[in-house]
DSSP file (Angstrom, degrees, kcal/mol; ACC not computed):
  #  RESIDUE AA STRUCTURE BP1 BP2  ACC     N-H-->O    O-->H-N    N-H-->O    O-->H-N    TCO  KAPPA ALPHA  PHI   PSI    X-CA   Y-CA   Z-CA
    1    1 A M              0   0    0      0, 0.0     2,-0.3     0, 0.0     3,-0.0   0.000 360.0 360.0 360.0 135.7    0.0    0.0    0.0
    2    2 A N    >   -     0   0    0      1,-0.1     3,-1.6     2,-0.0     4,-0.3  -0.543 360.0-138.2 -77.7 135.2    1.3    3.5   -0.9
    3    3 A E  G >  S+     0   0    0     -2,-0.3     3,-1.0     1,-0.3     4,-0.2   0.813 101.6  59.8 -59.0 -31.0    1.9    5.8    2.1
    4    4 A D  G >  S+     0   0    0      1,-0.2     3,-1.1     2,-0.2    -1,-0.3   0.606  83.8  81.2 -74.9 -11.8    0.3    8.7    0.2
    5    5 A S  G <  S+     0   0    0     -3,-1.6    -1,-0.2     1,-0.3    -2,-0.2   0.756  92.1  48.8 -68.8 -20.7   -3.0    6.9   -0.2
    6    6 A D  G <  S+     0   0    0     -3,-1.0    -1,-0.3    -4,-0.3    -2,-0.2   0.541  89.7 108.0 -92.3  -9.4   -3.9    7.9    3.3
    7    7 A A  S <  S-     0   0    0     -3,-1.1    -3,-0.0    -4,-0.2     0, 0.0  -0.388  76.1-110.8 -74.1 145.7   -3.0   11.6    2.8
    8    8 A L    >   -     0   0    0      1,-0.1     3,-1.9    -2,-0.1     4,-0.2  -0.398  26.8-114.8 -69.6 152.3   -5.7   14.2    2.6
    9    9 A P  T 3  S+     0   0    0      0, 0.0     3,-0.4     0, 0.0    -1,-0.1   0.740 118.2  51.5 -58.2 -23.3   -6.2   15.8   -0.9
   10   10 A C  T >  S+     0   0    0      1,-0.2     3,-2.0     2,-0.1    -2,-0.1   0.300  73.6 113.0 -99.5  11.4   -5.1   19.1    0.7
   11   11 A A  T <  S+     0   0    0     -3,-1.9    -1,-0.2     1,-0.3     4,-0.1   0.757  78.6  46.6 -60.1 -27.7   -1.9   17.7    2.3
   12   12 A E  T 3  S+     0   0    0     -3,-0.4    -1,-0.3    -4,-0.2     2,-0.2   0.420  94.2  98.8 -93.4   0.8    0.4   19.8    0.0
   13   13 A K  S <  S-     0   0    0     -3,-2.0     2,-0.1     1,-0.1    -3,-0.0  -0.520  84.1 -98.4 -89.8 156.4   -1.4   23.1    0.4
   14   14 A M        -     0   0    0     -2,-0.2     2,-0.4    36,-0.1    36,-0.3  -0.476  44.6-150.9 -63.8 141.6   -0.5   26.0    2.7
   15   15 A V        -     0   0    0     -2,-0.1     2,-0.4    34,-0.1    34,-0.2  -0.944  14.6-169.4-125.2 143.3   -2.6   25.8    5.8
   16   16 A F  B     -A   48   0A   0     32,-2.5    32,-2.6    -2,-0.4     3,-0.0  -0.968  22.7-138.8-128.0 144.3   -3.9   28.5    8.2
   17   17 A D  S    S+     0   0    0     -2,-0.4     2,-0.3    30,-0.2    -1,-0.1   0.771  84.7  18.5 -71.3 -26.2   -5.6   28.0   11.6
   18   18 A N  S  > S-     0   0    0     30,-0.1     4,-1.8     1,-0.1     5,-0.1  -0.953  75.6-110.9-147.5 162.8   -8.1   30.7   11.0
   19   19 A Q  H  > S+     0   0    0     -2,-0.3     4,-2.6     1,-0.2     5,-0.2   0.852 112.0  58.3 -62.4 -39.1   -9.8   32.8    8.3
   20   20 A K  H  > S+     0   0    0      2,-0.2     4,-2.3     1,-0.2    -1,-0.2   0.931 107.7  45.5 -59.2 -47.2   -8.1   36.0    9.4
   21   21 A D  H  > S+     0   0    0      1,-0.2     4,-2.0     2,-0.2    -1,-0.2   0.904 114.0  48.8 -64.0 -41.3   -4.6   34.7    8.9
   22   22 A A  H  X S+     0   0    0     -4,-1.8     4,-1.9     1,-0.2    -1,-0.2   0.887 112.2  47.8 -66.2 -38.4   -5.5   33.2    5.5
   23   23 A Q  H  X S+     0   0    0     -4,-2.6     4,-2.5     2,-0.2    -2,-0.2   0.852 109.3  54.6 -70.9 -34.9   -7.2   36.4    4.3
   24   24 A S  H  X S+     0   0    0     -4,-2.3     4,-2.3    -5,-0.2    -2,-0.2   0.917 109.5  47.5 -62.0 -43.2   -4.1   38.5    5.5
   25   25 A T  H  X S+     0   0    0     -4,-2.0     4,-2.6     2,-0.2    -2,-0.2   0.902 111.5  50.4 -68.4 -39.4   -1.8   36.3    3.5
   26   26 A A  H  X S+     0   0    0     -4,-1.9     4,-2.0     1,-0.2    11,-0.3   0.929 110.8  48.9 -62.5 -42.3   -4.1   36.6    0.5
   27   27 A L  H  X S+     0   0    0     -4,-2.5     4,-2.5     2,-0.2    -2,-0.2   0.899 111.3  49.5 -63.7 -40.5   -4.2   40.3    0.8
   28   28 A A  H  X S+     0   0    0     -4,-2.3     4,-3.3     1,-0.2     5,-0.3   0.916 109.8  52.0 -62.9 -44.3   -0.3   40.5    1.1
   29   29 A A  H  X S+     0   0    0     -4,-2.6     4,-2.2     1,-0.2     6,-1.6   0.866 110.9  48.2 -60.7 -37.6    0.0   38.3   -2.0
   30   30 A D  H  X S+     0   0    0     -4,-2.0     4,-1.7     4,-0.3    -1,-0.2   0.932 115.0  44.1 -68.2 -47.3   -2.3   40.6   -3.9
   31   31 A W  H  < S+     0   0    0     -4,-2.5    -2,-0.2     1,-0.2    -3,-0.2   0.925 123.5  34.9 -64.1 -44.5   -0.4   43.7   -2.8
   32   32 A Q  H  < S+     0   0    0     -4,-3.3    -2,-0.2    -5,-0.2    -3,-0.2   0.824 138.2  12.7 -84.1 -30.5    3.1   42.3   -3.4
   33   33 A H  H  < S-     0   0    0     -4,-2.2    -3,-0.2    -5,-0.3    -2,-0.2   0.492  93.0-115.1-125.4  -7.1    2.6   40.1   -6.4
   34   34 A G     <  +     0   0    0     -4,-1.7     2,-0.5    -5,-0.5    -4,-0.3   0.693  61.7 153.2  71.5  20.0   -0.9   41.0   -7.9
   35   35 A A        -     0   0    0     -6,-1.6     2,-1.0    -7,-0.1    -1,-0.2  -0.723  39.6-146.6 -89.1 123.5   -2.1   37.5   -7.1
   36   36 A S        +     0   0    0     -2,-0.5     2,-0.3    -3,-0.1    -9,-0.1  -0.764  32.4 166.7 -91.8 101.0   -5.8   37.3   -6.6
   37   37 A L        -     0   0    0     -2,-1.0     2,-0.4   -11,-0.3    15,-0.2  -0.812  22.6-152.9-116.9 157.1   -6.3   34.6   -3.9
   38   38 A K  E     -B   51   0A   0     13,-2.2    13,-2.2    -2,-0.3     2,-0.3  -0.995  15.0-129.5-129.5 134.1   -9.3   33.8   -1.9
   39   39 A A  E     +B   50   0A   0     -2,-0.4     2,-0.3    11,-0.2    11,-0.2  -0.613  33.2 171.6 -77.8 138.7   -9.4   32.2    1.6
   40   40 A Y  E     -B   49   0A   0      9,-2.5     9,-2.3    -2,-0.3     2,-0.5  -0.994  34.6-115.2-145.4 153.6  -11.7   29.1    2.1
   41   41 A Q  E     -B   48   0A   0     -2,-0.3     7,-0.2     7,-0.2     2,-0.2  -0.773  37.2-122.7 -88.2 127.3  -12.3   26.5    4.7
   42   42 A C     >  -     0   0    0      5,-3.2     4,-1.3    -2,-0.5    -1,-0.0  -0.461   7.5-150.1 -75.6 132.6  -11.3   23.1    3.6
   43   43 A R  T  4 S+     0   0    0     -2,-0.2    -1,-0.1     1,-0.2    -2,-0.0   0.642  96.7  46.4 -75.1 -12.6  -14.0   20.3    3.7
   44   44 A Y  T  4 S+     0   0    0      3,-0.1    -1,-0.2   -36,-0.0    -3,-0.0   0.891 130.2  13.5 -94.3 -48.5  -11.3   17.7    4.3
   45   45 A C  T  4 S-     0   0    0      2,-0.1    -2,-0.1   -37,-0.0     3,-0.1   0.650  88.8-133.7-100.5 -19.8   -9.1   19.1    7.1
   46   46 A H     <  +     0   0    0     -4,-1.3     2,-0.1     1,-0.3    -3,-0.1   0.567  69.9 114.1  70.9  13.1  -11.4   22.0    8.2
   47   47 A L  S    S-     0   0    0     -6,-0.0    -5,-3.2   -29,-0.0     2,-0.4  -0.317  72.9 -90.9 -94.0-171.8   -8.5   24.4    8.2
   48   48 A W  E     +AB  16  41A   0    -32,-2.6   -32,-2.5    -7,-0.2     2,-0.2  -0.866  42.1 171.3-112.1 139.2   -8.1   27.3    5.9
   49   49 A H  E     - B   0  40A   0     -9,-2.3    -9,-2.5    -2,-0.4     2,-0.4  -0.784  29.6-113.5-129.3 173.6   -6.3   27.4    2.5
   50   50 A L  E     - B   0  39A   0    -36,-0.3     2,-0.4    -2,-0.2   -11,-0.2  -0.896  26.9-168.4-111.6 144.2   -5.9   29.9   -0.3
   51   51 A S  E     - B   0  38A   0    -13,-2.2   -13,-2.2    -2,-0.4    -2,-0.0  -0.985  23.7-162.1-133.6 142.5   -7.3   29.4   -3.8
   52   52 A S        +     0   0    0     -2,-0.4   -16,-0.1   -15,-0.2    -1,-0.1   0.454  67.0 104.0 -96.7  -1.0   -6.7   31.2   -7.1
   53   53 A Q  S    S-     0   0    0    -15,-0.1    -2,-0.1     1,-0.1     2,-0.1  -0.580  78.0-114.0 -81.7 138.8  -10.0   29.7   -8.5
   54   54 A P        -     0   0    0      0, 0.0     2,-0.3     0, 0.0    -1,-0.1  -0.410  28.6-135.2 -66.0 147.3  -13.0   31.9   -8.8
   55   55 A T              0   0    0     -2,-0.1     0, 0.0     1,-0.1     0, 0.0  -0.770 360.0 360.0-103.5 154.4  -15.9   30.9   -6.6
   56   56 A D              0   0    0     -2,-0.3    -1,-0.1     0, 0.0     0, 0.0   0.437 360.0 360.0 -82.8 360.0  -19.6   30.8   -7.8
């Protein structure tokens, strides 16, 4: 059995403990690099990540 088979789909993503920290990082990325990122709470780990994908 492959060790990675038990890993969550979000295992390689940056993780934040709360929405405020994720949003602050997204804002800094926009200001410094023009990167439009959005904070979202993950359905797998329930922590916060950043996405460059538009939301509906």
